[in-house]
C-alpha positions in Angstrom: -14.7 5.6 3.3 -13.8 5.5 -0.4 -16.0 4.2 -3.2 -15.3 0.7 -4.5 -15.0 1.1 -8.3 -12.0 -0.6 -9.8 -11.8 -4.1 -8.4 -14.0 -5.7 -11.0 -14.8 -9.0 -9.3 -15.8 -10.5 -6.0 -13.4 -10.4 -3.2 -12.3 -13.9 -2.1 -11.2 -14.5 1.4 -9.2 -17.4 2.9 -9.5 -18.0 6.6 -6.5 -19.5 8.6 -7.0 -20.3 12.2 -3.9 -20.8 14.3 -4.4 -21.6 18.0 -7.7 -19.7 18.2 -10.3 -20.4 20.9 -12.8 -20.2 18.0 -14.5 -17.1 19.3 -13.2 -15.1 16.3 -13.9 -18.0 13.9 -17.5 -18.0 15.1 -17.8 -14.3 14.4 -16.3 -14.7 10.9 -19.0 -17.4 10.2 -21.6 -15.0 11.7 -20.6 -12.4 9.1 -21.5 -14.9 6.4 -24.9 -15.9 7.8 -28.1 -14.3 6.5 -28.2 -11.6 9.3 -25.0 -9.9 7.9 -24.8 -11.7 4.5 -21.3 -10.6 3.5 -21.7 -12.5 0.2 -24.2 -9.8 -1.0 -21.2 -7.5 -1.2 -19.2 -10.1 -3.2 -17.2 -11.2 -0.2 -16.8 -15.0 -0.4 -14.9 -17.5 1.8 -12.8 -19.8 -0.3 -11.1 -23.1 0.5 -7.7 -22.5 -1.0 -5.2 -19.6 -0.5 -4.4 -19.9 -4.3 -7.8 -18.4 -5.1 -7.9 -15.8 -2.3 -7.3 -12.1 -2.4 -7.5 -11.6 1.4 -6.1 -13.7 4.2 -8.0 -13.6 7.5 -5.9 -14.9 10.4 -7.2 -15.6 13.9 -5.6 -16.8 17.1 -2.2 -16.6 18.7 0.2 -18.5 16.5 1.9 -21.6 18.0 5.5 -22.4 17.0 4.3 -25.3 14.8 1.9 -23.1 12.7 4.3 -20.2 11.9 5.9 -22.0 8.9 2.5 -23.1 7.6 1.2 -19.6 7.9 4.1 -18.3 5.8 3.4 -21.0 3.2 -0.2 -20.0 3.1 0.7 -16.3 2.6 3.2 -17.2 -0.2 0.6 -19.3 -2.1 -1.7 -16.3 -2.5 -1.5 -14.4 -5.8 -0.6 -10.7 -5.8 -2.1 -8.3 -5.0 -3.1 -9.6 -1.6 -4.1 -8.3 1.8 -3.8 -9.7 5.3 -6.3 -9.1 8.1 -5.7 -10.1 11.7 -8.9 -10.8 13.6 -9.0 -10.6 17.4 -6.7 -9.7 20.2 -4.8 -13.0 20.2 -3.5 -12.5 16.7 -2.7 -8.8 17.3 -0.8 -9.0 20.5 -1.0 -12.6 21.9 -4.0 -11.6 24.0 -4.3 -13.6 27.3 -1.6 -15.9 25.9 1.0 -13.2 25.6 4.5 -14.3 26.7 3.6 -18.0 26.4 6.6 -20.2 25.7 4.9 -21.9 22.7 3.8 -18.9 20.8 5.8 -16.9 18.2 5.1 -13.2 18.5 2.2 -11.4 17.0 1.2 -12.3 13.5 2.9 -9.2 12.0 6.3 -10.7 13.1 5.6 -13.7 10.8 3.8 -12.2 7.7 3.0 -8.5 6.7 -0.3 -7.4 8.1 -2.5 -4.7 6.5 -5.5 -4.4 8.8 -6.1 -5.2 12.5 -9.5 -6.0 13.9 -9.3 -5.7 17.7 -11.7 -7.4 20.1 -12.2 -10.6 21.9 -14.1 -11.6 19.8 -14.7 -8.7 17.4 -18.2 -8.0 16.1 -19.1 -9.2 12.6 -19.6 -5.6 11.5 -15.9 -4.9 12.4 -14.8 -7.9 10.4 -16.8 -6.8 7.3 -15.5 -3.3 7.7 -11.9 -4.6 7.7 -12.6 -6.6 4.5 -13.9 -3.5 2.8 -10.7 -1.7 3.8 -8.7 -4.6 2.3 -10.8 -4.2 -0.8 -9.8 -0.5 -1.1 -6.2 -1.4 -0.6 -6.4 -4.0 -3.4 -8.1 -1.5 -5.7 -5.2 0.9 -5.1 -2.6 -1.8 -5.7 -4.4 -2.9 -8.9 -4.4 0.8 -10.1 -0.6 1.0 -9.5 -0.1 -2.3 -11.4 -2.1 -1.0 -14.3 -0.1 2.2 -14.3 3.2 0.2 -14.6 1.9 -1.8 -17.5 1.1 1.3 -19.6 
């Protein structure tokens, strides 16, 4: 894994849950508890997508939530990264082919990183956030190169 050097601030994460059974949501919260303590790495959960660098999405997406998810994504400032947590968001999971769901999340918004599992372990979620951090560092370098 690469070294985190250029992104000079904490990584702020917004969590959007669409039709999740809460298994993945509980694991995200577990990643923030003192056992894993993601905040010691500068990873912080925020309450608004306007402040977020990374969007964590869980659950199979119901038809009603697809437009809301697009709006959440569009509200995030650039550069940004999207992480899908769990099998339901990746492929529909056990709800695959349900009449009320709109495809996997990557058919609604662009996805950078997938965290498979039902539910995935907190270590896997933290690892995905670090991968998103590396992507954001790379994008920030590209933006700095264009300015000069």
